[in-house]
N, C-alpha and C positions, 0 to 999 in steps of 0.2 A: 893838756886834755881837753879835749870837746866837751860842752856842757852836755847832761843827761837831766831827763825827768824820771826816766824808768825807776821801776822798785829796783832795788840792789839783786836779787835773782834773775833779773831779766837783763843787767846791764851786759853789751859786750856781747849778746846773741846774733850770730849772723849765719844761716846755714848757705854753705855753698856745696849746692848738689852737683856731683863731677859728672852723672849720669847726663843731667839735661845742659852742662856743661859741654861734654864732650859731642852732646847731638847739635847744639850751635852752630859748633864748628863744623861739622858736617853737612847741615844746614846751609852754611854760607859757602861753602866750598861746591854745593851742588847751584848754587846760585852763579858762582862763576866759573865752574868747568862745565856744568850740565850734570843730569842723574846718572847718565849713562858713566862717567867716568869716578863715580864716588862711590865708595862701598861704604854704608851707615849700620854698622854693629852695635849699636849704642842702647836703642830703646828698647824695653820689655815689652812690646805690642806685637800681635802678629799680622805681618804682611804677606801677601800672596806673592807669586812670582812676576807680577807687574808693579811691584813693591807698592798697593793699594793697601790700606788699613783695612781688615777683615773684621766684617760683622756676620756671622751665621745667618743664613737668609730664612732660617726657620722663626730664629728669633727677631730678626727686623720684621717678619710679618707679624707674628704675635704684637709686638711692641707697637705695630702701627694701628692694630685692632681695639686696643686698648680706648675705651670713651675718655673724651678730654675731662671731663669731670671726676675720673678716676686718676687722670695723671696730677691734675691740679690740686686734687684735694690733701688734707692734712692726714696723715698716716697716725696710729697709735704709737703710742712713744716706745715701745717695748717691739714693734713692728706687727705686720697684719698675721693672724695668726695661722692661714693657710700656706703662708710665704714660710713661716718658722716651720712648719711641719715639712713644706718641701725641701727645705735645705738639709734638714736632720735625714731625713730619707734618701736626697740625695748623696748626701756626705758619705753615709755610712754602708748604703744600697744592701747585700746580704752580709756583712759585719758588723750589725750593729750590737755595740758592746752590752753586756749584763749592767745595770745599773740605773740611777735617774740620770736623764738626759731632759736639759733644759736648753734655749735657743731666745738669744736677743740678737733684733737686727743692730746693725751697725753700720758706718759709712767706711765702706769698704773692709778690706783686711788691715787696714792702717788702723782703724777704729778698734778692732779687736785689740790689736796690741795695745793702743793707748789705754782703754780701758783695764785690761789685765795688767801693765806693769802698774796703774795707779791704784787698783783695789785689790791685788794680790804681794805688791812690795810695800815695804817702811818708806818713808822720806829717810833718804840719806843712805837706803839699801844698794846692793850691787846684785843687778841682774845677769843672768850668764846664758851664753850661747856660743857658738861654733867660730875658729878664728877667721874663717870664710865665711862672711855675712852680708846681709842687705844694709847698706850704709844709714839708712833713717832708724834702724833700731837705736842705734847710739843716741840720735837726735829726738828721739819719742824717749828715752829715759832721761835725757838732760832736761827735757823741757819739763819734766814734773818732779825733779830735785833726785833723780836714782842715776846711779852709775853704771855702765857697762862692762863687764871682763868676759873673756874667753877662754875656750880650751881647744886643744888641738883637736880638728876634725877627724885629719887623717893620722895613722901610725905609719911604719916603713912602708907596711905592705900595701899600702893606700885602700885600709880598710878602717872601719869606725874605731876611735883611738879609746877604747874602753878605759884604760887607767889613767887618762888624762882626765878624763869625763868624770869618774869617781873621786880622782885627787880634787879637782875643783869643786864640787859639790860638798865636800868634808871639809873644804878650806873655806868654803862660805857659810855653812852651817854652823861652825866653829865659833863665827861672829855674828850671824843673826839668826833669827828663829823665823823670818819669812824668805823664802826663795821661789823665786820665778825663774824659770828656763825656758827659752824661746829655743825652738827646732823647727827649721825650715827643711820639712820631707814629706812627700817623695818630689823629684825632680828639683831638688835645690838649687837656689838662685843665691850665689853665681855659678856654680860648678856642674849642678845637672846631676849630682850624688842624689841615690835613693837610700836609706837607710833598710837591711835586710831584716826580713822577719826576725831570722836569728839572732841578729844584733840588737833590735827591739826587746827580745826576751832579757839580753844582759842590763840594755838600758833601764829596764823594769825592775829587775835584779836589785839594782844600784839603788834605785828611787826605792824602793820598799825597804831595805836595809835601812837607809836614811832615815825613812817617815816612823822606823821602830823606836825613835824618841817622839813621844807625844807631844812635847813641847815646841816642835817642830812643823812648818806647816806648809808643805811642799805644791805647786802649782807647774803644770807644765803645758807652756802653748808649743801646738802642732800648727804652723803654719803652713795650710795646704792649699796656699794660692794657686799651684799648679799640677793640683790632683788628677786635673781631667786632661792634663796632656803627658803623663806619668807613664802609661802604659797599658794593659788589657785591666778593663775596669773591675771585674772582679778580685782579680790578682793583687792590682795596686792597693786595693782598700783592704786586704785581709789583717794589715796589721792592727785596725782599729778593736776588731774583738779582744786585743787582749788588754784593752782600758778597762775592761768591767771588773769587777769586785775588789777593788782598792782598798788600800787602808782610807779611812774618813780623812785624814790629814793628807791625802793626797790625791788633788784635782786634775785633771786632764782639760783642756780646751781647745776644740777645733777652730783654727780662724778662716774661715770659708769667705771666698770672693766671687761675687758677679763677673769681675773684670775679666780674668781669664777664661773661666770655665763658659760664661756666656757673652764673652766679648762685649760687655760695655762697660769700659773703663771708666769712663769720664762720668758715669751714673753714679756711683759710689755706694754701692750697695753690697754688704756683706751680711754676715751672723756669726757671732762668738756661740759655740755648742759646747754646754758642761758636761761632762760626763762623772758621775761620783757615786758612790756606795753609800750616801749618807743622806737623808732627805732633809735635814737641816740645812745642810751644805749646797743643796739645789735651790732649797728655798729663799738661799741668802744670794746664791748667784743670780738668779732672776730679779731680786728687790734691787741690790744694789748697783747692777749694770741698766738696768732700765732708770735708775736715781743718775747715774753718768750720763745717759744719752740725754736725758733732761737737761741735766747741766752743760752740756758740751754744744750737741748739734740740734737738740729738742727731738726732732723725728726724721725721719730718711723718705729718699723716694719711693713714694707709693706705687707710680705708674712702673719704675722697674722689678719692686716688689711681685706686683701684680701678674706680669708679665711671667715672672717664672711661676709662680703658683697656676696659672693657666695652662703653662706648659708641663709641669709636672702633673697637673688633673687629667691629662690627655695622654693616654699608652701611643699614641699614633704619632701626637706632635713631638713627646717626649725621645720615642723612638728616632725621629727623623733628627732631632739635634743631636743626638749622641753620634748619628753615622756621618752627619755633616761634621761634627766637631776629629770624629776620628779621620776623615780626612785631611784634614788640617794636622793632626797628631803627625800622620805620616808623613806629611810634605817636611814637617822639621825634623823627623827622622832621618828623610833621607840627605837633608842639607848637613844634620850631624854626623850623620856615616859618612859623607865625603872629606869633610873635615876630619875626623878622627883618622881615618885611612892615608889619606895627605899628612896627615901630622907623623905617622908611624912612618912613611915612607922617607921623610926629609928628616928622621930623630927630633924632631918637636916634643919635648915632655910635655904630659896633660895631665892635668886630674881626671879622674875615672867620671867618666859621662854615663849615666843608665838612660835620662830622658828629661824634658822640659826644654824651654826657652833659650837655655843659657847653657855654655861652655867655659872652661878656664884654662888659663896657661901659668904655671906658677914663672915668676921672674923676680930677678934681684932688683931691679930699677923699671919697673912696670912706668912711669910716666914718661921717661927718658922713651922707651920702647912705643910708647904709645905717639911719642911728636916724630920718631923716625917713620911710622906707619901712616902720620897724618901728611908728611911730605910725598906719600904717594895717594893721596886722597882714601886711605883706608882710615876709618875712625871705629874705636874700640874704647871703651873704659879701663882706665889704669884703678887699679885697688892697692889695697896695702901689700899684697902679697903674690899679687898676677895683674894680668890681664882679662877681662870679660868680654868674651864674644856672642852677641843676641843672635844665636842663628833663627830665631823666630822671627825677624825682620829681613835677612838679606837672601836676596833671590837666589836660586838654584845657581843660574850661572854666576853667580859673583863669589860663590863659596871657593868654586876652584882656584885654586893658585895662594887663596889667603894663607893658609898653614903654611907653605915654601915664605911667603914673603914675612910672616911674623919670625920664623927662622931666622932670617937673613938679618931684620932688623936686631934680633937679639946677638947675632954673632958679630954685628958690625959694632957694637958698644962692650964687647968684651977686651 
């Protein structure tokens, strides 16, 4: 065995990120064969039909107008107050829930998840999410000595699997008093599924029933990274209003990120937004998450927070950003529609896609299918239960024929 000087809880840690690994293979193929010959459906970033990374033009214009002293200055530990107000107003829109609403700035959506796992579950607790999930959820849990388990996202009708959700909630609460649940919706990564308003009613009923035991503390993180690419603005936000007037021991946290909504991935700016019926829980939310900010990254990117605050304070600028974003939403939708139609025509089974950056195809041997596709210079991400296609990144002309090639690769392995 090799020598180690690491603490026992860190020995052996090594993150192999399949998404970036698959992208590296695609980049290598581009260097060898040329961009025109390669389809890279791996990375969750928005590319136009010329395969250029998109920044919304008005966001870029405003960002470039921020004074250098504002860009380089420190920000308050909990975030710029007008940025936090902007994040709350942007997220909830017309569907602001009843209750105490507080926000703390974070290093992207990942920062929200880190703080939620650390502050709302106990060491050695198990965190719950869906069986189709973004891989870093597991890494985030393991880094702070938690475990991750899953329930089945879909039932046999490919709708939200309420019995599986309820059974897992009850199973975990029988063993631990704190329970953190992570639900990535709308426009779920990796499937593109959005929980319906009726399904939210069922989810909330399960949670409220579990919360009848005052010894149990339940926190639900709604990972809304793809909210602004999930459909018509007001319709896609209606479910937020359901989070009002909850029991005091049931906290909802929205995980907002500027990465997708404002096409500023690498700037690492997000916000955790807490909704509670209890004033003490709201004050605690602000205090403990500000403390965690100080203990991890201290403070985040002031210039990017200022950019969003400036846009949200100007109705014309905000409307222009919304218009530009909607144009790209329509582009992704067009790409996904082509894939869905072609999948149906070749009898390729896929999970229900509603909106967002990704869609998924179930497969018994995802890595083997991806290897077959790689041989044809098509690169996707093999997950535990299937293959993720990043329609956000594949130009429209390269979407044509992809479903058929995936079907051929799967059939060849039978």
